[in-house]
VMD Tcl script that builds the backbone (N, CA, C; Angstrom):
set m [mol new atoms 204]
animate dup $m
set s [atomselect $m all]
$s set {name element resname resid chain x y z} {
  {N N MET 1 A 56.294 -42.867 -62.015}
  {CA C MET 1 A 55.279 -42.556 -62.974}
  {C C MET 1 A 55.678 -43.150 -64.327}
  {N N ALA 2 A 54.732 -43.798 -64.951}
  {CA C ALA 2 A 54.987 -44.395 -66.257}
  {C C ALA 2 A 55.069 -43.305 -67.327}
  {N N PRO 3 A 55.855 -43.553 -68.365}
  {CA C PRO 3 A 55.924 -42.556 -69.437}
  {C C PRO 3 A 54.579 -42.442 -70.160}
  {N N LEU 4 A 54.279 -41.250 -70.625}
  {CA C LEU 4 A 53.025 -41.034 -71.341}
  {C C LEU 4 A 53.154 -41.515 -72.781}
  {N N ASN 5 A 52.042 -42.019 -73.320}
  {CA C ASN 5 A 52.058 -42.381 -74.733}
  {C C ASN 5 A 51.983 -41.113 -75.579}
  {N N SER 6 A 52.081 -41.272 -76.884}
  {CA C SER 6 A 52.169 -40.095 -77.762}
  {C C SER 6 A 50.908 -39.240 -77.722}
  {N N LYS 7 A 49.751 -39.865 -77.550}
  {CA C LYS 7 A 48.494 -39.108 -77.479}
  {C C LYS 7 A 48.524 -38.132 -76.302}
  {N N TYR 8 A 48.864 -38.623 -75.141}
  {CA C TYR 8 A 48.863 -37.787 -73.947}
  {C C TYR 8 A 50.055 -36.833 -73.901}
  {N N THR 9 A 51.170 -37.212 -74.494}
  {CA C THR 9 A 52.317 -36.313 -74.556}
  {C C THR 9 A 51.985 -35.083 -75.392}
  {N N GLY 10 A 51.308 -35.303 -76.510}
  {CA C GLY 10 A 50.889 -34.182 -77.351}
  {C C GLY 10 A 49.932 -33.255 -76.631}
  {N N ILE 11 A 48.953 -33.832 -75.942}
  {CA C ILE 11 A 47.989 -33.037 -75.176}
  {C C ILE 11 A 48.711 -32.217 -74.113}
  {N N LEU 12 A 49.642 -32.839 -73.417}
  {CA C LEU 12 A 50.384 -32.167 -72.352}
  {C C LEU 12 A 51.125 -30.940 -72.881}
  {N N TRP 13 A 51.907 -31.111 -73.943}
  {CA C TRP 13 A 52.728 -30.006 -74.432}
  {C C TRP 13 A 51.901 -28.901 -75.070}
  {N N VAL 14 A 50.816 -29.262 -75.751}
  {CA C VAL 14 A 49.962 -28.220 -76.337}
  {C C VAL 14 A 49.330 -27.381 -75.233}
  {N N ASN 15 A 48.832 -28.028 -74.182}
  {CA C ASN 15 A 48.235 -27.290 -73.068}
  {C C ASN 15 A 49.254 -26.378 -72.389}
  {N N VAL 16 A 50.444 -26.892 -72.158}
  {CA C VAL 16 A 51.483 -26.093 -71.501}
  {C C VAL 16 A 51.856 -24.884 -72.362}
  {N N LEU 17 A 52.049 -25.096 -73.654}
  {CA C LEU 17 A 52.439 -23.988 -74.530}
  {C C LEU 17 A 51.347 -22.937 -74.659}
  {N N ILE 18 A 50.104 -23.373 -74.803}
  {CA C ILE 18 A 49.008 -22.408 -74.937}
  {C C ILE 18 A 48.863 -21.575 -73.668}
  {N N LEU 19 A 48.884 -22.227 -72.518}
  {CA C LEU 19 A 48.720 -21.491 -71.266}
  {C C LEU 19 A 49.902 -20.556 -71.009}
  {N N ALA 20 A 51.123 -21.051 -71.202}
  {CA C ALA 20 A 52.305 -20.217 -70.959}
  {C C ALA 20 A 52.337 -19.021 -71.910}
  {N N ALA 21 A 52.006 -19.248 -73.172}
  {CA C ALA 21 A 51.991 -18.142 -74.134}
  {C C ALA 21 A 50.893 -17.140 -73.793}
  {N N GLY 22 A 49.756 -17.630 -73.370}
  {CA C GLY 22 A 48.659 -16.729 -73.004}
  {C C GLY 22 A 48.995 -15.869 -71.804}
  {N N ILE 23 A 49.546 -16.475 -70.782}
  {CA C ILE 23 A 49.919 -15.719 -69.584}
  {C C ILE 23 A 51.059 -14.752 -69.903}
  {N N GLY 24 A 52.054 -15.233 -70.641}
  {CA C GLY 24 A 53.159 -14.353 -71.036}
  {C C GLY 24 A 52.673 -13.172 -71.864}
  {N N GLY 25 A 51.744 -13.432 -72.764}
  {CA C GLY 25 A 51.177 -12.355 -73.579}
  {C C GLY 25 A 50.409 -11.342 -72.757}
  {N N MET 26 A 49.638 -11.819 -71.792}
  {CA C MET 26 A 48.889 -10.894 -70.934}
  {C C MET 26 A 49.826 -10.040 -70.087}
  {N N VAL 27 A 50.890 -10.657 -69.571}
  {CA C VAL 27 A 51.862 -9.896 -68.776}
  {C C VAL 27 A 52.571 -8.877 -69.669}
  {N N TRP 28 A 52.944 -9.280 -70.873}
  {CA C TRP 28 A 53.585 -8.346 -71.806}
  {C C TRP 28 A 52.657 -7.178 -72.113}
  {N N TYR 29 A 51.386 -7.477 -72.366}
  {CA C TYR 29 A 50.418 -6.432 -72.691}
  {C C TYR 29 A 50.255 -5.455 -71.532}
  {N N LYS 30 A 50.294 -5.977 -70.309}
  {CA C LYS 30 A 50.081 -5.134 -69.127}
  {C C LYS 30 A 51.306 -4.272 -68.801}
  {N N TRP 31 A 52.510 -4.893 -68.751}
  {CA C TRP 31 A 53.697 -4.175 -68.279}
  {C C TRP 31 A 54.749 -3.893 -69.348}
  {N N HIS 32 A 54.638 -4.457 -70.535}
  {CA C HIS 32 A 55.599 -4.249 -71.625}
  {C C HIS 32 A 57.035 -4.531 -71.185}
  {N N ASN 33 A 57.208 -5.639 -70.479}
  {CA C ASN 33 A 58.528 -6.041 -70.010}
  {C C ASN 33 A 58.744 -7.501 -70.396}
  {N N VAL 34 A 59.743 -7.755 -71.229}
  {CA C VAL 34 A 59.994 -9.100 -71.736}
  {C C VAL 34 A 60.368 -10.056 -70.606}
  {N N MET 35 A 61.138 -9.601 -69.659}
  {CA C MET 35 A 61.564 -10.483 -68.569}
  {C C MET 35 A 60.389 -10.883 -67.688}
  {N N TYR 36 A 59.497 -9.956 -67.405}
  {CA C TYR 36 A 58.298 -10.294 -66.634}
  {C C TYR 36 A 57.463 -11.321 -67.386}
  {N N ALA 37 A 57.288 -11.088 -68.680}
  {CA C ALA 37 A 56.473 -11.990 -69.494}
  {C C ALA 37 A 57.098 -13.380 -69.572}
  {N N ALA 38 A 58.409 -13.434 -69.783}
  {CA C ALA 38 A 59.095 -14.726 -69.859}
  {C C ALA 38 A 59.043 -15.452 -68.519}
  {N N GLY 39 A 59.245 -14.730 -67.442}
  {CA C GLY 39 A 59.180 -15.339 -66.113}
  {C C GLY 39 A 57.798 -15.858 -65.784}
  {N N ALA 40 A 56.782 -15.078 -66.121}
  {CA C ALA 40 A 55.409 -15.517 -65.862}
  {C C ALA 40 A 55.067 -16.729 -66.714}
  {N N GLY 41 A 55.469 -16.702 -67.984}
  {CA C GLY 41 A 55.212 -17.841 -68.865}
  {C C GLY 41 A 55.927 -19.090 -68.398}
  {N N LEU 42 A 57.171 -18.933 -67.991}
  {CA C LEU 42 A 57.935 -20.080 -67.496}
  {C C LEU 42 A 57.344 -20.614 -66.200}
  {N N GLY 43 A 57.015 -19.721 -65.293}
  {CA C GLY 43 A 56.455 -20.147 -64.008}
  {C C GLY 43 A 55.151 -20.902 -64.164}
  {N N ILE 44 A 54.227 -20.352 -64.934}
  {CA C ILE 44 A 52.942 -21.022 -65.110}
  {C C ILE 44 A 53.108 -22.286 -65.948}
  {N N GLY 45 A 54.075 -22.280 -66.871}
  {CA C GLY 45 A 54.331 -23.471 -67.674}
  {C C GLY 45 A 54.809 -24.642 -66.835}
  {N N VAL 46 A 55.681 -24.374 -65.886}
  {CA C VAL 46 A 56.185 -25.436 -65.002}
  {C C VAL 46 A 55.063 -25.993 -64.136}
  {N N VAL 47 A 54.267 -25.107 -63.572}
  {CA C VAL 47 A 53.151 -25.551 -62.723}
  {C C VAL 47 A 52.153 -26.356 -63.548}
  {N N GLU 48 A 51.810 -25.860 -64.727}
  {CA C GLU 48 A 50.866 -26.558 -65.606}
  {C C GLU 48 A 51.419 -27.921 -66.011}
  {N N TYR 49 A 52.714 -27.989 -66.329}
  {CA C TYR 49 A 53.323 -29.257 -66.712}
  {C C TYR 49 A 53.194 -30.283 -65.591}
  {N N ILE 50 A 53.497 -29.878 -64.371}
  {CA C ILE 50 A 53.448 -30.812 -63.241}
  {C C ILE 50 A 52.031 -31.334 -63.035}
  {N N PHE 51 A 51.060 -30.427 -62.964}
  {CA C PHE 51 A 49.687 -30.860 -62.709}
  {C C PHE 51 A 49.114 -31.675 -63.863}
  {N N MET 52 A 49.357 -31.244 -65.094}
  {CA C MET 52 A 48.828 -31.983 -66.242}
  {C C MET 52 A 49.520 -33.332 -66.392}
  {N N ARG 53 A 50.809 -33.405 -66.073}
  {CA C ARG 53 A 51.543 -34.673 -66.177}
  {C C ARG 53 A 50.948 -35.701 -65.233}
  {N N VAL 54 A 50.682 -35.285 -64.005}
  {CA C VAL 54 A 50.086 -36.196 -63.024}
  {C C VAL 54 A 48.681 -36.591 -63.461}
  {N N SER 55 A 47.897 -35.621 -63.883}
  {CA C SER 55 A 46.520 -35.873 -64.296}
  {C C SER 55 A 46.457 -36.816 -65.497}
  {N N LEU 56 A 47.260 -36.547 -66.515}
  {CA C LEU 56 A 47.233 -37.389 -67.706}
  {C C LEU 56 A 47.812 -38.770 -67.437}
  {N N SER 57 A 48.771 -38.862 -66.533}
  {CA C SER 57 A 49.311 -40.167 -66.163}
  {C C SER 57 A 48.238 -41.023 -65.502}
  {N N ARG 58 A 47.457 -40.417 -64.620}
  {CA C ARG 58 A 46.356 -41.146 -63.989}
  {C C ARG 58 A 45.309 -41.562 -65.013}
  {N N LYS 59 A 44.987 -40.652 -65.917}
  {CA C LYS 59 A 43.991 -40.952 -66.945}
  {C C LYS 59 A 44.470 -42.091 -67.838}
  {N N GLN 60 A 45.731 -42.064 -68.225}
  {CA C GLN 60 A 46.291 -43.129 -69.055}
  {C C GLN 60 A 46.273 -44.453 -68.308}
  {N N GLN 61 A 46.604 -44.432 -67.026}
  {CA C GLN 61 A 46.604 -45.658 -66.232}
  {C C GLN 61 A 45.199 -46.242 -66.140}
  {N N LYS 62 A 44.191 -45.396 -65.914}
  {CA C LYS 62 A 42.809 -45.870 -65.867}
  {C C LYS 62 A 42.387 -46.460 -67.202}
  {N N GLU 63 A 42.804 -45.818 -68.282}
  {CA C GLU 63 A 42.473 -46.313 -69.617}
  {C C GLU 63 A 43.114 -47.672 -69.864}
  {N N GLN 64 A 44.361 -47.847 -69.443}
  {CA C GLN 64 A 45.047 -49.125 -69.613}
  {C C GLN 64 A 44.410 -50.206 -68.749}
  {N N ASP 65 A 44.026 -49.862 -67.522}
  {CA C ASP 65 A 43.373 -50.837 -66.650}
  {C C ASP 65 A 42.018 -51.253 -67.202}
  {N N LYS 66 A 41.313 -50.310 -67.806}
  {CA C LYS 66 A 39.998 -50.587 -68.385}
  {C C LYS 66 A 40.114 -51.535 -69.579}
  {N N ASN 67 A 41.191 -51.400 -70.357}
  {CA C ASN 67 A 41.377 -52.214 -71.555}
  {C C ASN 67 A 41.935 -53.598 -71.264}
  {N N LYS 68 A 42.333 -53.857 -70.038}
  {CA C LYS 68 A 42.891 -55.181 -69.705}
  {C C LYS 68 A 41.810 -56.188 -69.495}
}
mol reanalyze $m
mol bondsrecalc $m
mol representation Tube
mol addrep $m
């Protein structure tokens, strides 16, 4: 996989942080346990990173092919 440019890298990390913080916050609100919240945030963050990385890499590749 090619490295992402700065535009897509920013999008990737903002999406991962927002989703992980949101899920962690909801878990904290429900169970009031920091470890549960951190684990849920980390777990969903890893999954989101993988899927968004692949998706944005494909989008960047299509954009580069279109501009050639």
